C-alpha positions in Angstrom: -109.5 162.0 207.9 -108.3 159.9 204.9 -110.1 157.2 203.3 -109.2 153.6 203.6 -106.3 152.6 201.4 -107.5 152.0 197.8 -105.4 148.7 197.5 -106.9 146.9 200.2 -108.4 143.5 199.4 -112.0 142.7 200.2 -112.6 141.9 203.8 -115.5 140.1 205.0 -118.9 141.4 205.1 -119.9 144.2 207.4 -116.0 145.4 208.0 -113.7 148.2 206.9 -110.2 148.1 208.4 -108.1 151.3 207.8 -105.1 153.1 209.0 -105.9 156.8 209.4 -104.1 160.3 210.0 -105.9 163.0 212.0 -104.7 166.8 212.0 -105.3 169.5 214.5 -108.4 170.6 212.4 -111.8 169.8 213.9 -114.1 167.0 212.7 -117.6 165.9 213.8 -120.0 163.2 212.5 -122.2 160.0 213.3 -122.5 157.0 211.6 -124.9 153.8 211.7 -122.1 151.5 212.6 -119.6 150.7 215.5 -116.4 152.5 215.2 -113.3 151.0 216.6 -110.1 153.3 217.2 -106.8 152.3 218.6 -104.0 154.5 219.2 -100.7 154.5 217.3 -99.0 157.8 217.2 -99.9 161.1 218.9 -103.0 161.7 220.9 -106.5 162.0 219.5 -108.7 164.1 221.4 -112.3 162.6 220.8 -115.6 163.5 222.4 -118.3 161.2 222.2 -122.1 162.6 223.2 -120.4 165.1 225.5 -118.0 162.6 226.9 -114.3 163.8 226.4 -111.3 161.4 226.2 -107.8 161.2 224.5 -106.6 158.2 222.5 -103.0 158.0 223.1 -100.6 155.2 222.1 -102.1 151.9 223.2 -105.5 153.4 224.0 -108.7 152.4 222.4 -112.3 153.4 222.1 -115.4 152.1 220.5 -117.9 154.5 219.3 -121.5 152.8 218.9 -124.0 153.5 216.1 -125.6 156.8 216.2 -123.4 158.6 218.7 -122.1 161.8 217.4 -118.5 162.4 218.2 -116.0 165.2 217.6 -112.4 164.9 217.1 -109.2 166.4 216.3 -105.4 165.7 216.8 -103.7 167.0 220.2 -100.8 168.6 218.4 -100.1 168.4 214.4 -100.7 164.7 214.0 -102.4 161.6 215.3 -102.7 158.1 213.6 -105.2 155.4 214.7 -106.1 151.9 213.5 -109.8 152.2 212.6 -112.2 149.4 212.2 -115.9 150.3 211.1 -117.9 147.4 211.6 -121.7 146.3 211.8 -120.9 143.3 214.1 -123.1 143.7 216.9 -120.6 141.8 219.2 -118.8 145.5 219.7 -122.0 146.7 221.9 -120.6 145.1 224.8 -116.9 146.1 224.2 -118.2 149.9 224.3 -119.2 149.3 227.9 -115.7 148.6 229.3 -112.0 148.9 228.4 -110.1 145.9 226.8 -109.2 143.1 229.1 -105.7 143.1 227.6 -104.9 146.4 226.3 -101.1 145.7 225.6 -102.1 142.6 223.6 -104.7 144.8 221.9 -102.1 147.3 220.9 -99.6 144.6 219.7 -102.1 143.2 217.4 -103.1 147.0 216.1 -99.5 147.6 215.2 -99.3 144.3 213.4 -102.5 145.2 211.4 -101.2 148.8 210.5 -98.1 147.1 209.3 -100.2 144.7 207.2 -102.4 147.7 205.6 -99.1 149.1 204.3 -98.4 146.1 202.2 -102.0 144.6 201.7 -101.2 142.2 198.9 -98.7 140.3 201.1 -100.8 140.4 204.2 -104.6 139.3 202.6 -105.0 136.6 205.2 -104.0 138.6 208.2 -106.3 141.4 207.0 -109.3 139.0 206.2 -109.2 137.9 210.0 -108.3 141.2 211.6 -111.5 142.6 212.6 -112.4 139.1 214.2 -109.0 138.9 216.1 -109.4 142.5 217.2 -112.9 141.6 218.7 -111.5 138.5 220.4 -108.6 140.5 221.9 -110.8 143.0 223.3 -113.0 140.5 225.1 -111.5 137.1 225.4 -113.9 134.5 226.7 -113.3 133.0 230.0 -112.3 129.6 230.0 -115.3 127.2 230.3 -117.8 130.0 230.8 -121.2 128.9 229.9 -120.2 125.8 228.2 -123.6 124.2 228.5 -125.2 126.9 226.3 -125.8 126.4 223.1 -123.5 128.5 220.8 -124.7 130.9 218.5 -122.7 131.7 215.3 -123.9 135.6 215.0 -121.8 135.9 212.0 -123.6 132.8 210.3 -126.8 134.3 211.4 -126.3 137.6 210.2 -125.5 136.3 206.5 -128.6 134.2 206.8 -130.7 137.1 207.4 -128.9 139.1 204.8 -129.9 136.7 202.1 -133.7 137.1 203.4 -134.5 140.7 203.6 -137.4 140.1 200.9 -139.0 138.2 203.7 -140.5 139.6 206.9 -138.3 138.2 209.5 -139.1 137.7 213.0 -137.6 136.6 216.3 -139.1 133.2 216.0 -137.3 132.8 212.6 -133.9 133.7 214.1 -134.8 131.5 217.0 -135.4 128.6 214.6 -132.2 128.9 212.8 -130.4 129.1 216.0 -132.1 126.2 217.5 -133.5 127.8 220.5 -137.0 128.9 221.5 -138.0 132.6 220.8 -137.8 133.7 224.3 -134.4 132.0 224.9 -133.2 133.6 221.8 -134.3 137.0 222.8 -132.5 136.9 226.1 -129.5 135.5 224.4 -129.2 138.3 222.1 -129.7 141.0 224.8 -127.0 139.2 226.8 -124.5 138.6 224.0 -125.5 141.5 221.6 -126.3 144.1 224.0 -129.6 144.8 222.2 -132.9 143.2 221.4 -133.4 140.9 218.5 -135.4 142.9 216.2 -133.1 146.0 217.1 -130.2 143.8 216.1 -132.0 142.7 212.8 -132.8 146.3 211.9 -129.3 147.4 212.6 -128.0 144.6 210.2 -130.4 145.6 207.5 -129.5 149.2 207.7 -125.8 148.3 207.5 -126.2 146.5 204.6 -128.1 149.0 202.9 -125.6 151.6 203.7 -122.8 149.2 202.3 -124.8 148.9 198.9 -125.4 152.7 198.9 -121.6 153.5 199.5 -120.9 150.8 196.7 -122.8 153.0 194.1 -126.3 150.9 194.2 -129.3 153.4 193.4 -131.7 154.1 196.2 -134.5 152.3 194.6 -132.4 149.0 193.9 -130.9 149.1 197.4 -134.4 149.4 198.7 -135.5 146.3 196.7 -132.5 144.4 197.8 -132.8 145.1 201.4 -136.6 144.7 202.0 -137.3 148.5 202.5 -141.0 149.3 201.3 -140.0 152.0 199.5 -137.1 153.9 198.3 -138.2 157.0 200.7 -138.6 154.6 203.7 -134.9 153.6 203.1 -133.9 157.1 202.5 -135.6 158.1 205.9 -133.8 155.4 207.8 -130.5 156.3 206.5 -131.1 160.0 207.5 -132.1 158.9 210.9 
């Protein structure tokens, strides 16, 4: 499986968009972020935690953090648009197929073309991850219009700047202008996980991002608020 194209311009935090080719050689791994795969050419056979499926042209699948998956092309070659992301909004997308698969496939084909000429398509690639999420799960018109909106991306960035502090559900709720109980319920409803689980996933994803960028274990632990380098190493291994 090829690494993301080296000329790709910087994407928003938590995201990595790539065009990947798969061969008939078997592969297997797990990671601590969501992986979204959309078929563009051929068929990719994938088995996630014992559940098998084939990702053909126009098909799509979300692999959730920690799920081990085996994969290989059915035939000599398969190509997918792949989004590696820590955005917790993908948790609920993993539970169902896209509401408009043709629209999602059209968007994926467009982004694949953009990846071939990244310098000329920087704006499209910048917003590509958010557009994929919106295309997968468009919000019903006027649904929950009376509920206070939570900007989860802004909240995640706020938390990333404060890993040196012992953040709590109450802290997150205060930023979202909700009570702790309201925020906890909204997190379960909208992100598919508890508030502290969401926070831990963000912190681990940030640590992973820094390590992949070449930062030392000790410096990464200090930057992301782990009590020691060994605690960070243990978390990454889990």
